[in-house]
N, C-alpha and C positions, 0 to 999 in steps of 0.2 A: 538114401542118405548117402552122402558122399564123404568118407573117413580120411583126412590128410593126417599121413602120421608120420612121426619124426623116426627114422631110422637108428639114430644114433651116430657115433664118428666114426664107425667102422667095424668094430669088436661085434659079432655077431648078437652075443651074450647081452649087449648093453642096449639093445632096446627094450623099452616097457615091458611089461607084463601084458598091460592092456594094447598096446602095440602088436604082440606077438599072437595077441587071443585073435585080433581083427586079420591078421593074415592068413590064420587058421583058419577063418570064417569068410574069405573073399572068392568071390567068383570071377575077381577082374582085378589085375592090380595093374597100376600104372608106374612105374620105380624109375628112377634118376639113373640110368644106367652107367652112366660115366663116374658115379661118385659113390652110389649104394653098396655094399658088400653083396654081391650076388647069394651067398651062402643064404642069406635071411629069406629068398626064396623058395627055399628046401622046406619052409614051415608052411608052403600054400598047398592047398588039395592038388592031387595031380590033373583034375579037373579045371583047374583056375587059368583064364585067359591071363597071359601076362604081355603088358606091351612096356619096351624101353622108350623112355620119354626123350633120350639124349639125342634122337635124330628126327623128333617129330615137334612141330608148333604148337601153340596154344589153341589154336581153331582144333587142332588135330584130337588134344589132349581133350576137349570140352566135348568134341563128337562122341569119346569114346565113354565118356562119364555120362552123357545124353543117353545113349545108347544103354547104357547099364541102367539107368534110373528107368527107362521107357521098360525094362523086359523083368525090372523088379530084383536086379542083379544087387549085390552086395561089392561096393567100388572101394579098393583103396588106393588112394595116391601115395606113394612110399617118396618120402622126401628126405633128403641125407641131413644128420645133423638133429637140428630142432627146427622145424618148418620157420619158425617166426625170424629167425636171422637168415638174411639173404636166401631166400628160400622161393622167390616169384610167385607167392601163393595169392598177393592181393588180386592179382590181376583175373586167377584162375576164380576167386570167390565172388568177383564182381559180375562174372559171365554166369556163375551158378545163381546170384540174386537175381538177374535177369530174367533166368527162366525158371525162377521161383523153385529152386530145387535145394533141399536143406543140406547140410554138411556140418561137420565137426571136427576141430584139431585135437588131435593127441599130441603131446609134447614130446620130445626126445631129447637125450643128451647129447649138447652140442661139442662139437669139435673143442670150441673153447674150452669146455672143460675137459676134456679128453688130454689136452696139452696141458693145461694144470696138473692133472694127475701124473701125466708122463714125466713132466718137469720135478714134480713132489714140491710143487711150490702153491702159495696162497698170493692170489692177487691183490690182495689189501692188507698191508702190513702196520700195526700198529706202531708210529714215529717215520713210517716212510710214506704211505701213501692209503688214504681211505677211499681211492675212485680208481673205475676201470675206464678206460675209453675204447669202445669196440669200433672200427673203421676200416676204409679201406683207401689203397690208392687210387689216384683217377687214371684211369686206362679210357679204353673204348668207352666204359660207361661213366659218365662224370659225375662228380659231387658238386654239391652246393658250393659256393664259393666261401662261404663261412665254415666250411667243414675240411677246409684244405690241410692237409698236415702241418703246415707251418704255424699254423693259426691253432690248432690241438695241441701240438706240441709245446706250447706257452704253458700250459697247464703242471708239465712234467710229472704227471700220473703215469700209473701203470697204461701202456697202449697194447691193443693187440691189433695186429691187421690181418685182415681176411682178403683172400682173391688178390692178392699184390706180390706172390710169388715171383713173376716175371717181370715186375716195375721196381725193383730194389734200389737201382742207381737214382732213380728219380724220389724214390721215396726217402732213403738218406738223406739225401742233399736237402730236402724240406724238413726231413726232422732236425737235423744240425742247425737250419736256419731259422728254427722256430723257438730254439734252447736247451734242446739234450745236449751233453756233453758227449763228445766224440769217446770218451769212455764208458760210457753208459752200457749194463749190461744187456746182453740182447739173445735170444734164443729162437732158431728157426727149428720149428716142429714138424717134421714131414710126417704125413700120414700118420696122424697122432692113433693109438690104439689098433693100428692094422698090426700084420704079422712083420712088415718090413719098416716096422714105423723107425725113424731116426732123430737125434737130436744135435743139432750144432750151435756151439754155442760162442761168441766172439762180443767185440764192442762194436756200438753203433757206427764208428769211423771206419770199420772194414767189414760192414754187413752185406755189400753186394758183391765182395770179391769173396766173401766165405759161402755166399750160396753159389757162385759160379763154382768156387772150386770143388764143392760136392755135388754140382749137376741138379741144384734144384730150381726148379724153375715153375713148380705147380705144386697143387695140392698139398699148400705147407702153411702155417700160421707162423707170423712174426711175433714174439714178445718182447717188448720193449721196457724196460726199468729199474729202479735201484731194489726191486722186490728179489730180482733175481741174485743179487749178492748175498743173499739168505741173511742179512743184516736187519733189525729191527727190534723193537721193544716188547715186553711180555705184556700182553692182554690182561687187560682191568677186569674183565669179568672172572677169571680165575683167581685174581691176586687176594691173597687172606686180607689184605688190610682194606679191600673196597665191600661197601655192601650194595646190596640190592633187593629185590622183593623175595628172593628166595635164600637169603644168606645173611647174616650179619658180619660186619668185619670183625675180626679177631681183636678182642679187647675193648671191643666199645659196646657204651650201654644204651646206644640209640637204637631204636626200633627200625627194621629197614624200611626201605621209602617205598 
């Protein structure tokens, strides 16, 4: 069994209990050294073999997994955030399927939610937006034409850009062309939940300049949308005039639906 484990967004105490338990039991750990907090490796046994995948190819990673399986060793593949978002796990699982090797995924706290916590915001606010677009700007990794930022921007929802901190001139141009107003609030969240976490707020029209002024070119998420203004309506769920399956509206004679 190969265990794909989400390490969380950075802070070592944001890994799940299940993920921490597996790290403590692992005989072999392959971790994304350029992104995962090395403090998490302190959970491993002294005898654990640790491989930094930052300099490894897919084939080399799979070779370590195959060797672990043949030896009956417990192998953890430690990914940053949650493996399901930009984790490059599909290609690893396809290789394991070809070799008939079982695996499981242990979810983690995404940096997306680490950024939300840092900003003390809700990505979906009544009266503002009920949708969140998670995407990236096109760089060396292409995106489908239908997912260009200029097209996605037409929805006007909250948007979070991963892997785009070095492409913000292009991203800003496309987002404005797609329909976001130049005054749309933006937040650049650098290394969410790490000790050196930083938040830089600006408007979309000055996004690229803001990033350059603060030297941000990697390991940052960009949040775009009116939810950052702090405005919005009260949730109906806790409104005394709103009935639901657990509470009748005040002054209502009708049973809850």
